[in-house]
C-alpha positions in Angstrom: 0.7 10.2 25.1 1.9 7.0 24.0 3.0 7.0 20.6 1.1 4.9 18.0 3.2 2.5 15.9 2.8 4.3 12.8 4.7 7.1 14.1 7.5 5.0 16.3 9.8 5.2 12.8 9.8 9.1 12.5 10.7 9.3 16.3 13.5 6.6 15.4 14.6 9.0 12.8 14.4 12.0 15.0 11.7 13.7 12.7 9.2 13.7 15.5 10.6 14.6 19.1 7.1 13.7 21.0 3.4 13.0 20.3 1.2 15.1 22.0 -2.1 14.2 21.5 -4.6 12.8 18.9 -6.2 15.7 17.1 -8.7 13.8 15.2 -9.6 10.3 13.1 -11.0 10.8 9.9 -12.5 9.1 6.8 -9.0 8.4 5.3 -6.3 9.5 8.3 -5.8 9.8 11.7 -4.2 13.6 12.9 -2.0 13.8 15.6 -0.5 17.0 17.3 3.3 16.4 17.3 6.8 18.2 18.6 9.1 18.3 15.8 12.6 20.4 16.7 10.7 22.7 18.9 7.8 23.2 16.3 4.3 22.1 17.0 3.2 20.7 14.1 0.7 17.9 13.0 1.2 14.3 11.6 -1.7 12.7 9.0 -1.4 9.0 9.5 -2.9 7.6 6.3 -5.1 4.6 6.8 -4.7 1.6 4.7 -7.1 1.3 1.6 -9.1 -1.7 3.4 -9.6 0.5 6.6 -10.5 3.8 4.9 -14.2 4.7 4.1 -13.6 7.1 1.2 -16.4 6.6 -1.3 -15.7 6.3 -5.0 -12.0 6.6 -5.0 -11.4 5.2 -8.2 -13.4 7.9 -9.5 -11.2 9.9 -8.1 -8.0 9.0 -9.2 -9.0 8.8 -12.9 -6.4 10.9 -14.9 -3.4 10.2 -12.5 -0.4 9.6 -14.4 1.8 6.7 -13.7 5.1 6.7 -15.1 6.3 3.4 -14.8 4.6 0.8 -17.0 5.2 -1.9 -14.5 3.8 0.0 -11.8 0.7 0.3 -14.0 0.1 -3.1 -14.8 1.0 -4.2 -11.1 -2.1 -1.9 -10.3 -4.3 -3.2 -13.3 -3.6 -6.7 -11.9 -4.6 -5.1 -8.3 -1.4 -7.3 -6.6 0.3 -6.8 -3.5 2.7 -4.8 -5.1 0.0 -3.0 -7.2 -1.8 -2.1 -4.2 1.3 -0.9 -2.6 2.3 1.6 -5.5 -1.7 2.6 -5.5 -1.5 3.8 -1.7 1.8 5.6 -2.6 0.1 7.5 -5.3 -2.8 8.4 -3.4 -0.7 9.6 -0.1 1.6 11.5 -2.7 -1.5 13.2 -4.8 -2.1 15.1 -1.1 1.6 16.2 -1.2 1.7 17.1 -4.3 -1.6 19.5 -4.4 -0.6 21.0 -1.4 2.7 22.2 -2.5 1.4 23.1 -5.8 -1.5 25.2 -4.2 1.2 26.8 -2.1 3.2 28.2 -4.9 0.1 29.0 -6.4 -1.2 31.4 -3.7 -3.9 29.1 -2.2 -3.9 29.0 1.6 -3.3 25.6 2.6 -1.2 23.7 5.3 2.7 23.8 4.9 4.1 20.4 4.4 7.3 19.0 5.4 7.4 15.7 3.9 5.7 12.5 3.7 7.5 9.3 5.0 5.8 5.7 5.1 2.5 6.9 5.0 2.6 10.0 7.4 2.4 13.3 6.4 3.8 16.2 8.4 2.5 19.4 8.0 1.9 23.0 9.6 -0.6 22.9 12.3 -3.2 25.9 11.7 -4.4 27.5 14.7 -6.1 30.3 15.8 -5.2 33.9 17.2 -4.8 32.1 20.6 -2.7 29.6 19.5 -5.3 26.7 19.4 -6.4 24.4 16.9 -8.0 26.6 14.3 -11.7 25.3 14.2 -13.6 24.1 11.2 -15.5 26.2 9.0 -18.9 24.4 9.8 -18.1 25.2 13.8 -17.7 29.0 13.2 -20.7 31.5 13.1 -20.1 34.5 10.9 -21.7 37.6 10.4 -23.3 38.7 7.0 -20.3 41.0 5.7 -17.7 38.1 7.0 -19.8 35.5 5.4 -19.3 37.8 2.0 -15.7 38.6 2.4 -14.5 34.6 3.1 -17.2 33.6 0.4 -14.9 35.9 -2.1 -11.8 34.6 -1.0 -12.9 30.9 -1.2 -14.0 31.3 -4.8 -10.4 33.2 -5.4 -8.9 30.1 -4.1 -11.0 27.6 -6.2 -10.2 29.6 -9.2 -6.6 29.4 -8.5 -7.0 25.6 -7.9 -8.4 25.2 -11.3 -6.2 27.5 -13.3 -3.4 25.3 -11.3 -5.2 21.9 -13.1 -6.5 20.8 -9.4 -10.0 20.4 -8.2 -10.7 19.8 -4.3 -13.1 17.2 -5.0 -14.3 17.0 -1.2 -14.5 20.5 -0.5 -17.1 21.4 2.2 -17.3 23.4 5.4 -15.5 20.4 7.1 -12.5 20.7 4.7 -11.8 24.0 5.6 -10.2 25.7 8.6 -10.5 29.1 9.4 -7.6 31.2 11.5 -7.0 35.0 12.3 -6.4 35.5 8.3 -9.5 33.5 7.3 -10.2 30.6 5.3 -7.5 27.8 5.2 -8.1 24.6 2.7 -7.3 21.3 3.9 -7.7 17.5 2.9 -6.5 16.9 -0.6 -5.7 13.5 -1.1 -8.5 12.8 -3.6 -7.4 16.3 -5.6 -8.9 15.9 -9.5 -6.7 16.5 -12.6 -9.2 18.8 -14.0 -8.2 18.1 -17.4 -7.8 13.9 -17.3 -10.8 13.4 -15.3 -14.2 12.8 -16.6 -16.1 14.1 -13.7 -14.1 17.2 -13.1 -16.4 19.4 -13.8 -19.1 17.9 -11.7 -17.0 17.8 -9.0 -15.8 21.5 -9.2 -19.6 22.5 -9.8 -20.3 20.3 -6.4 -17.2 21.8 -4.7 -18.6 25.5 -5.4 -22.3 24.8 -4.6 -21.0 23.6 -1.2 -19.2 26.4 -0.3 -22.3 28.6 -1.6 -24.8 26.8 0.3 -22.7 27.1 3.5 -22.1 31.0 3.1 -25.6 31.6 2.0 -26.6 30.6 5.6 -25.1 33.9 6.5 -25.4 35.7 3.6 -28.6 34.5 1.1 -27.9 36.6 -1.8 -25.0 34.6 -2.1 -26.9 31.6 -3.6 -27.8 33.3 -6.7 -24.1 33.3 -7.9 -23.0 31.0 -10.4 -19.4 30.7 -10.2 -18.8 27.2 -10.5 -20.2 27.3 -14.0 -18.4 30.3 -15.1 -15.2 28.8 -13.6 -15.4 25.9 -15.8 -17.0 27.8 -19.1 -13.5 30.0 -19.0 -11.5 26.7 -18.1 -12.6 24.8 -20.9 -12.1 27.7 -23.6 -8.4 28.4 -22.1 -9.7 31.8 -21.3 -9.4 31.5 -16.9 -6.1 32.8 -15.3 -5.5 33.6 -11.6 -6.0 37.4 -12.7 -9.4 36.7 -14.4 -12.2 39.0 -12.9 -15.0 36.9 -12.3 -18.7 38.5 -12.4 -20.5 35.7 -10.5 -22.9 35.6 -13.4 -23.4 32.9 -16.0 -25.5 33.0 -19.2 -26.8 36.4 -17.9 -28.5 34.7 -14.8 -29.5 36.9 -11.7 -29.8 40.2 -13.7 -31.4 42.1 -10.4 -29.4 45.2 -9.2 -29.2 44.0 -5.7 -27.4 40.9 -7.2 -24.9 42.9 -9.0 -24.5 45.0 -6.2 -23.4 42.2 -4.0 -21.6 40.5 -6.6 -19.4 43.8 -7.3 -18.6 43.4 -3.8 -17.2 40.1 -4.1 -15.5 41.2 -7.0 -13.5 43.9 -5.1 -12.8 41.6 -2.4 -11.2 38.6 -4.8 -9.2 41.6 -6.4 -8.1 42.6 -3.0 -7.2 39.3 -2.0 -4.8 38.9 -5.7 -3.2 41.9 -4.8 -2.5 40.9 -1.4 -0.8 37.7 -2.6 1.0 39.3 -5.0 2.4 41.7 -2.7 3.3 38.5 -0.1 5.0 36.7 -3.1 7.1 40.0 -3.8 8.1 40.3 -0.2 9.6 36.5 -0.6 11.0 37.2 -3.1 13.2 40.0 -2.0 
């Protein structure tokens, strides 16, 4: 296909060999499938602020640190320079979050740099090499829903331990490949310690995931992972190795619920051990 204007500088610099197709257009970016040195990747072209339809962007940006006083003043005045700096901060927030979460053990796309408002990153594919479907397009068995829900709760816990809340997590921001869920779309990632809406956003993220998976395993709707995680986080007790119960303030005390939550805990423990083995293999 004809290369979009925003991708031409990357083609000129040899970072992209060919634009294969347009994958999708979202509220904050257009996504293209591209070829880079023989590898199939995707290019996320961020839309200008005036063209983005992301609601309440300022709420998500609360607490983001700006090192330069000049940049901060320009952003407060909403000057042309300030708006440009705000755009860079918005874009770099996703690169930073993806890199930190990858190191923390969360499955996210690998990044290869952000140049002129274009993020080059891994194209997540299924077992046949096609673009991986969104979670919202996948039908799950009850067993698979319980297993994948446990993995997502583990990932949200790891994110919070890293001080990051997705802020817009739903079945539309999770892909599913042959190994399970992959978290995507993090330009609005929230600083858990500096944003006044952090708790509400964490609970919304968890509730969105619970609502979706509970369609296939209704017992999951009784879990309270969001409240449990935030309570432990506020007390400084939440760690990557923390075993979560899914209970909060004595809620959901039936034997059937306890049994399911024990199963979820076992899956989360297995996922943590798998992550540790992977890290040990990478270090070897």
